[in-house]
C-alpha positions as CSV (number, residue, x, y, z in Angstrom):
1,M,0.0,0.0,0.0
2,K,1.4,3.4,-1.0
3,T,1.3,6.1,1.7
4,V,1.1,9.8,1.3
5,L,2.0,12.1,4.2
6,V,0.4,15.6,4.2
7,L,2.0,17.9,6.7
8,G,-0.3,20.8,7.7
9,A,-4.1,20.9,7.7
10,G,-4.6,24.6,7.3
11,R,-6.4,26.9,4.9
12,S,-5.1,25.5,1.7
13,A,-5.3,21.8,2.6
14,S,-9.0,20.9,2.0
15,V,-9.0,20.4,-1.8
16,L,-5.6,18.7,-1.7
17,I,-6.7,16.2,0.9
18,N,-10.0,15.5,-0.9
19,Y,-8.2,14.9,-4.2
20,L,-5.7,12.5,-2.5
21,L,-8.6,10.6,-0.8
22,S,-10.4,10.2,-4.1
23,Q,-7.2,8.7,-5.6
24,A,-6.6,6.6,-2.5
25,A,-10.1,5.0,-2.9
26,K,-9.3,4.0,-6.5
27,R,-5.8,2.8,-5.8
28,Q,-5.9,1.5,-2.3
29,W,-3.5,4.2,-1.0
30,K,-3.4,5.6,2.5
31,V,-3.4,9.3,3.3
32,I,-1.9,10.5,6.6
33,V,-2.5,14.1,7.6
34,G,-0.3,15.5,10.3
35,D,-0.8,18.7,12.2
36,L,0.0,20.3,15.5
37,E,-3.8,20.1,16.0
38,P,-4.8,16.5,15.1
39,E,-8.5,17.4,15.4
40,L,-8.1,19.8,12.6
41,A,-6.6,17.0,10.5
42,R,-9.5,14.7,11.4
43,Q,-12.0,17.3,10.2
44,K,-10.2,17.6,6.9
45,L,-10.3,13.8,6.4
46,G,-14.1,13.7,6.9
47,G,-14.1,10.2,8.3
48,S,-12.6,8.6,5.2
49,S,-11.4,5.0,5.7
50,Y,-8.4,5.8,3.6
51,G,-7.2,8.6,5.9
52,E,-5.5,8.9,9.2
53,A,-5.0,12.0,11.4
54,I,-1.9,12.3,13.6
55,A,-0.2,14.9,15.7
56,F,2.9,16.2,14.0
57,N,5.5,18.6,15.2
58,I,8.6,18.9,13.1
59,A,10.5,20.1,16.2
60,D,10.2,16.4,17.5
61,I,12.8,15.0,15.1
62,P,12.6,11.3,16.2
63,A,8.8,11.2,15.9
64,S,8.9,13.1,12.6
65,A,11.5,10.8,11.2
66,R,9.4,7.7,12.0
67,V,6.4,9.1,10.3
68,I,8.3,10.3,7.2
69,A,10.1,6.9,6.9
70,G,6.7,5.2,6.8
71,S,5.5,7.2,3.8
72,D,6.3,7.2,0.1
73,V,5.7,10.8,-0.7
74,V,5.5,13.8,1.7
75,V,3.5,16.9,0.8
76,S,4.5,19.8,3.1
77,L,2.0,22.7,3.7
78,L,4.0,23.8,6.7
79,P,5.3,27.3,6.9
80,P,8.0,27.8,4.3
81,H,10.9,28.1,6.8
82,L,10.2,24.5,8.0
83,H,10.4,22.8,4.6
84,V,14.2,22.3,4.7
85,A,13.9,20.4,8.0
86,V,11.3,18.2,6.4
87,A,13.5,17.8,3.3
88,R,16.5,16.6,5.3
89,L,14.4,13.9,6.9
90,C,13.1,12.9,3.5
91,L,16.7,12.6,2.3
92,D,17.7,10.5,5.3
93,H,14.9,8.0,4.5
94,G,14.8,8.2,0.7
95,R,11.4,9.8,0.5
96,H,10.1,12.4,-2.1
97,L,8.9,15.8,-1.0
98,I,6.5,18.2,-2.8
99,T,5.8,21.8,-1.6
100,A,4.1,24.9,-3.0
101,S,6.8,27.2,-1.7
102,Y,9.6,29.1,-3.3
103,V,13.0,27.3,-3.4
104,S,15.1,28.7,-0.6
105,P,18.9,28.9,-0.7
106,D,19.0,26.2,1.9
107,M,16.7,24.0,-0.1
108,R,18.8,24.5,-3.2
109,R,21.9,23.3,-1.4
110,L,20.3,19.9,-1.0
111,H,20.2,19.3,-4.8
112,R,23.3,17.2,-5.1
113,Q,22.4,15.0,-2.1
114,A,18.9,14.5,-3.5
115,I,20.3,13.4,-6.9
116,E,22.6,10.9,-5.1
117,K,19.6,9.6,-3.1
118,N,17.4,9.4,-6.2
119,V,14.9,11.7,-4.4
120,L,12.7,14.4,-5.9
121,L,12.4,17.6,-3.8
122,L,9.8,19.4,-6.0
123,N,9.0,23.0,-4.9
124,E,6.9,25.8,-6.4
125,C,4.2,23.4,-7.4
126,G,1.1,25.3,-6.3
127,L,-0.6,28.3,-7.9
128,D,2.0,31.1,-7.9
129,P,4.6,29.7,-7.9
130,G,3.4,26.7,-9.7
131,I,0.6,26.9,-12.3
132,D,2.2,30.1,-13.4
133,H,5.5,28.3,-14.2
134,M,3.7,25.4,-15.9
135,S,1.4,27.4,-18.1
136,A,4.2,29.8,-19.1
137,M,6.5,26.9,-20.0
138,E,3.9,25.2,-22.1
139,V,3.5,28.3,-24.3
140,I,7.3,29.1,-24.3
141,H,8.2,25.6,-25.5
142,R,5.5,25.6,-28.1
143,I,6.7,29.0,-29.5
144,Q,10.3,27.6,-29.7
145,Q,9.2,24.3,-31.3
146,E,7.4,26.3,-34.0
147,G,10.6,28.2,-34.8
148,G,9.7,31.4,-32.9
149,R,11.6,33.3,-30.2
150,V,10.2,34.8,-27.0
151,T,11.3,38.4,-26.8
152,S,9.4,39.5,-23.6
153,F,7.4,37.8,-20.9
154,E,5.2,39.3,-18.2
155,S,3.1,37.4,-15.7
156,F,0.7,38.5,-12.9
157,T,-1.4,36.4,-10.5
158,G,-3.9,37.6,-7.9
159,G,-6.1,36.1,-5.2
160,L,-9.2,38.3,-5.2
161,I,-12.9,38.0,-4.4
162,A,-15.6,37.1,-6.8
163,P,-17.7,40.0,-8.2
164,D,-20.8,39.0,-6.2
165,T,-18.9,38.7,-2.9
166,D,-19.0,41.7,-0.5
167,P,-20.1,44.2,-3.1
168,E,-19.6,47.2,-0.7
169,N,-15.9,46.3,-0.2
170,P,-13.9,49.0,-2.0
171,W,-10.7,47.0,-2.0
172,R,-12.3,44.0,-3.8
173,Y,-10.1,41.9,-1.6
174,K,-10.1,39.6,1.4
175,F,-7.7,37.3,3.0
176,T,-7.6,34.0,1.1
177,W,-4.0,33.1,1.9
178,N,-1.7,33.7,4.8
179,P,-2.7,37.2,6.1
180,R,0.8,37.9,7.4
181,N,2.3,37.4,3.9
182,V,-0.3,39.8,2.5
183,V,0.5,42.6,5.0
184,T,4.3,42.2,4.6
185,A,4.2,41.6,0.8
186,G,6.8,43.3,-1.3
187,Q,9.2,44.2,1.6
188,G,12.6,44.4,0.1
189,T,13.5,45.6,-3.4
190,A,11.9,44.2,-6.6
191,R,14.2,43.5,-9.5
192,Y,13.1,42.9,-13.1
193,L,14.1,43.4,-16.7
194,E,12.6,46.1,-19.0
195,A,13.8,47.1,-22.5
196,G,17.0,45.2,-22.0
197,K,17.9,47.0,-18.7
198,V,17.7,45.7,-15.1
199,R,15.3,47.8,-13.1
200,F,14.8,48.1,-9.3
201,I,11.8,49.2,-7.3
202,P,12.3,49.9,-3.6
203,Y,9.5,48.9,-1.2
204,T,8.6,52.5,-0.6
205,Q,7.7,52.9,-4.3
206,L,6.5,49.4,-5.1
207,F,2.8,50.1,-4.9
208,R,3.1,53.3,-7.0
209,R,4.8,51.5,-10.0
210,V,2.0,49.4,-11.3
211,T,1.3,47.7,-14.6
212,P,-2.2,47.9,-16.1
213,V,-3.6,44.5,-17.0
214,H,-6.8,43.7,-18.9
215,V,-8.1,40.1,-18.7
216,P,-10.7,39.3,-21.4
217,G,-14.1,38.6,-19.8
218,Y,-13.0,39.8,-16.4
219,G,-12.0,43.4,-16.8
220,H,-9.1,45.7,-15.7
221,Y,-6.6,45.1,-12.9
222,E,-3.2,46.4,-11.8
223,G,-0.1,44.5,-11.0
224,Y,3.0,45.2,-8.9
225,A,6.4,43.6,-9.3
226,N,7.3,40.5,-7.2
227,R,10.7,39.9,-5.6
228,D,13.4,39.0,-8.1
229,S,11.9,38.3,-11.6
230,L,15.4,37.7,-13.0
231,Q,15.9,34.5,-11.2
232,Y,13.5,32.8,-13.7
233,K,15.4,34.0,-16.7
234,E,17.5,30.9,-16.9
235,A,14.8,28.5,-15.4
236,Y,12.5,29.5,-18.2
237,G,15.2,29.4,-20.9
238,L,14.6,33.1,-21.7
239,N,18.2,34.3,-21.8
240,S,17.6,36.6,-24.8
241,V,14.4,38.4,-23.7
242,H,14.4,42.2,-23.3
243,T,11.6,42.3,-20.8
244,L,10.9,39.9,-17.9
245,L,8.5,40.8,-15.1
246,R,6.5,38.7,-12.7
247,G,4.1,40.3,-10.3
248,T,0.9,40.2,-8.1
249,L,-2.5,41.2,-9.5
250,R,-4.9,43.5,-7.6
251,S,-8.2,45.3,-8.4
252,P,-7.9,48.9,-9.5
253,G,-7.2,51.3,-6.7
254,F,-5.9,48.7,-4.3
255,C,-2.2,49.6,-4.8
256,A,-2.7,53.4,-4.3
257,A,-4.5,52.8,-1.0
258,W,-1.9,50.2,0.2
259,H,0.8,52.7,-0.7
260,V,-0.7,54.9,2.0
261,L,-0.2,52.2,4.6
262,V,3.4,51.6,3.5
263,Q,4.1,55.3,3.8
264,L,2.6,55.4,7.3
265,G,4.9,52.5,8.3
266,V,2.1,50.3,9.6
267,C,3.3,47.2,7.6
268,D,6.7,47.1,9.4
269,D,7.3,43.7,11.1
270,S,10.6,44.6,12.8
271,Y,9.6,45.9,16.2
272,T,6.8,45.6,18.8
273,I,4.3,48.1,20.1
274,N,2.4,48.0,23.4
275,C,-1.1,48.5,22.1
276,E,-3.2,47.4,25.1
277,G,-6.2,49.7,25.4
278,L,-5.6,51.4,22.1
279,S,-8.3,51.9,19.4
280,H,-7.8,51.5,15.7
281,C,-7.5,55.3,15.4
282,D,-5.1,55.5,18.3
283,F,-2.8,53.1,16.3
284,I,-2.8,55.3,13.3
285,E,-2.2,58.4,15.5
286,L,1.1,56.7,16.6
287,F,2.5,57.3,13.1
288,L,1.3,60.9,12.5
289,P,2.9,64.2,13.6
290,Y,0.6,65.9,16.2
291,D,-1.7,68.8,15.7
292,A,-5.3,69.5,16.8
293,R,-7.0,68.1,13.7
294,P,-8.5,64.6,13.6
295,A,-6.2,61.8,12.5
296,E,-8.1,61.3,9.3
297,E,-7.6,64.9,8.2
298,R,-4.0,65.0,9.2
299,L,-3.2,61.8,7.3
300,A,-4.9,63.2,4.1
301,A,-3.1,66.5,4.4
302,W,0.3,64.8,5.1
303,L,0.1,62.7,2.0
304,D,-1.8,65.3,-0.1
305,L,-4.8,63.1,-0.6
306,P,-8.5,64.3,-1.0
307,L,-10.3,63.6,2.3
308,Q,-13.1,62.0,0.4
309,G,-10.9,60.4,-2.2
310,P,-10.6,56.7,-3.0
311,E,-7.6,56.0,-0.8
312,M,-9.1,57.5,2.3
313,Q,-12.4,55.8,1.5
314,R,-10.7,52.4,1.6
315,L,-8.9,53.2,4.9
316,R,-12.2,54.5,6.4
317,W,-14.1,51.4,5.3
318,S,-11.4,49.2,6.9
319,G,-12.0,50.9,10.2
320,F,-8.6,52.5,10.6
321,F,-10.1,55.7,12.0
322,S,-12.7,54.1,14.3
323,S,-12.7,54.0,18.1
324,E,-13.0,50.3,18.2
325,P,-10.4,48.6,20.5
326,I,-7.7,46.8,18.6
327,G,-8.0,43.8,20.9
328,L,-4.3,43.0,21.2
329,T,-2.0,43.7,24.1
330,Q,1.1,44.0,21.8
331,G,2.3,43.3,18.3
332,T,4.4,44.6,15.5
333,P,2.8,47.3,13.3
334,A,2.3,44.6,10.7
335,Q,0.6,42.3,13.2
336,I,-1.7,45.0,14.4
337,T,-2.6,46.1,10.8
338,E,-3.3,42.5,10.0
339,H,-5.6,42.2,13.1
340,I,-7.5,45.3,12.2
341,L,-7.9,44.3,8.5
342,N,-9.0,40.8,9.4
343,K,-12.1,42.2,11.0
344,R,-13.3,43.2,7.5
345,W,-11.2,41.0,5.3
346,A,-11.9,37.5,6.8
347,L,-13.9,35.3,4.5
348,R,-17.5,34.7,5.6
349,P,-18.9,31.2,5.1
350,E,-20.8,32.2,1.9
351,D,-18.0,34.3,0.4
352,K,-16.4,33.2,-2.9
353,D,-12.8,34.1,-3.8
354,M,-11.4,34.3,-7.3
355,I,-8.0,33.6,-8.8
356,V,-6.9,35.6,-11.9
357,M,-3.7,34.8,-13.7
358,W,-2.4,36.6,-16.9
359,H,0.6,36.1,-19.1
360,R,1.8,38.2,-22.0
361,F,4.5,36.9,-24.4
362,G,6.3,39.0,-27.0
363,V,7.1,36.7,-30.0
364,E,9.3,37.1,-33.0
365,K,9.1,34.6,-35.9
366,N,10.5,35.0,-39.4
367,G,11.1,38.7,-38.7
368,V,7.5,39.3,-37.7
369,Q,6.6,40.3,-34.2
370,S,3.4,39.3,-32.4
371,E,1.9,39.0,-29.0
372,I,0.2,36.1,-27.1
373,Q,-1.9,36.6,-24.1
374,S,-3.0,33.7,-21.9
375,S,-5.3,34.1,-18.9
376,L,-7.0,32.0,-16.2
377,A,-9.9,32.8,-13.8
378,V,-11.2,30.4,-11.2
379,T,-13.9,31.1,-8.7
380,G,-14.3,29.3,-5.3
381,T,-17.3,27.5,-4.0
382,D,-17.3,28.9,-0.5
383,S,-14.9,30.0,2.2
384,V,-13.6,26.5,2.7
385,H,-13.4,25.2,-0.9
386,T,-11.8,28.3,-2.2
387,A,-10.3,29.0,-5.6
388,M,-7.0,29.5,-3.8
389,A,-7.2,26.1,-2.1
390,K,-8.2,24.5,-5.4
391,T,-5.4,26.0,-7.4
392,V,-2.7,25.4,-4.8
393,G,-4.0,21.9,-3.7
394,L,-4.7,20.3,-7.0
395,P,-1.2,20.7,-8.6
396,L,0.3,19.3,-5.4
397,G,-2.1,16.3,-5.5
398,I,-1.7,15.6,-9.2
399,A,2.1,15.7,-8.8
400,T,1.9,13.3,-5.9
401,R,-0.2,10.9,-8.0
402,L,2.2,11.1,-10.9
403,L,5.1,10.3,-8.5
404,L,3.4,7.3,-7.0
405,E,2.6,6.0,-10.4
406,G,6.2,6.3,-11.5
407,Q,5.5,8.8,-14.2
408,I,8.0,11.5,-13.0
409,K,11.7,10.7,-13.5
410,T,13.1,14.1,-12.5
411,R,15.2,14.0,-9.3
412,G,17.0,16.6,-7.2
413,V,15.7,20.0,-6.2
414,A,13.3,21.0,-9.0
415,I,10.4,23.3,-10.0
416,P,7.8,22.2,-12.5
417,V,9.3,23.6,-15.7
418,Q,9.9,20.3,-17.5
419,A,7.4,18.9,-19.9
420,E,7.1,15.6,-18.0
421,L,5.8,17.6,-15.1
422,Y,3.7,20.4,-16.7
423,H,2.0,18.4,-19.5
424,P,0.2,15.9,-17.3
425,I,-0.5,18.3,-14.5
426,L,-2.0,20.9,-16.8
427,N,-4.0,18.3,-18.6
428,D,-5.4,17.0,-15.3
429,L,-6.2,20.5,-14.1
430,K,-8.4,21.0,-17.2
431,T,-10.7,18.1,-16.0
432,H,-11.2,20.2,-12.9
433,G,-12.2,23.3,-14.8
434,I,-8.8,25.0,-14.5
435,A,-7.9,25.9,-18.1
436,F,-6.3,28.9,-19.8
437,H,-7.8,31.1,-22.5
438,E,-5.4,32.2,-25.1
439,T,-5.4,35.0,-27.7
440,A,-2.8,36.0,-30.3
441,K,-2.5,39.3,-32.3
442,P,0.1,41.3,-34.2
443,Y,2.5,43.2,-32.0
444,G,1.2,46.6,-30.9
445,Q,-2.4,46.0,-31.6
């Protein structure tokens, strides 16, 4: 009997676990779900006879080693900084590992050992990173096989809310992924390639430098640059491109309002504030120079914003100027901001999220330039079976099935840019309603 070990039963685990249980029923596999809270794991398994819930704490190395040794494939949904500890135990016992997280430098250093152990440590196999890689590489390889050359590549992905969810929400956004990652997003400097030149955007300017994006059938969005786009130049085989940009997609107006929070300093996660007894407005006051005017007026005047403008409207709707108690005794500014936003941005049971992904390829073939756009939109069912959980969980589950069936020969530390990975995963995703819409047109039209 083949055994899959899933580590973590949090927000994104539901669809993954359901997929693995459905495969287990067909193939007589066993699915073990480990979490610090085993009751949460039991809930995710829903009483399936093919599943088992266990308490799992990676800090308990001997117990973790025993569980990993008893599995064939490990899927880690633990916080990213814990993946390397899991990977080392997988290498000790010759077990494959799959995650949805970015490849860290420490993970990359395990490549040679993984090759020697005939083990696959597959990372970036979720949504973004994940489906973005696979869908991009499918188009890039097709262009190259047809004798063309990719001259530019831009890619943006966003986890948003469906049009009929919370229609009064001016941000058009709620937390569908780790809230901490949302609040601290973009900290550091973004690096990308434009017109053949390397460009940098410091965090203080990141949400002012946005790219307009139109997704057919879904409307207009705006994107801001992610981390280091250049690290994918070699991975994608795009060494001759003049533009390479990967970013995050948001609804129009989001970035301008978020820029206000960045300028205030309330997304800083580097120090702690004693906020016991403070209201939301008191928190904002901490970051403003004093005068007799209300905090709302001072903030607008300080950043030269219209008091009734869209940025102030979004902050007002979020409750930043209210007298409501924060409800924390202490926290970093980022933690406090997250806590305040979560009061309005937490998904309600009936809420539906939406994933939007968009690629644009510049192509040159036989001296003629053209453009290909490829887009994806997926809507969730409810606050548990979200589009985010679906688009993160299904690629992980499909990759696990392929590994157990012996269809993946890649070994070492890898991301899904090889055809043997992306072809079957993308084909299976289509059966779940996750498919891209593609258009082509002459350059500049």
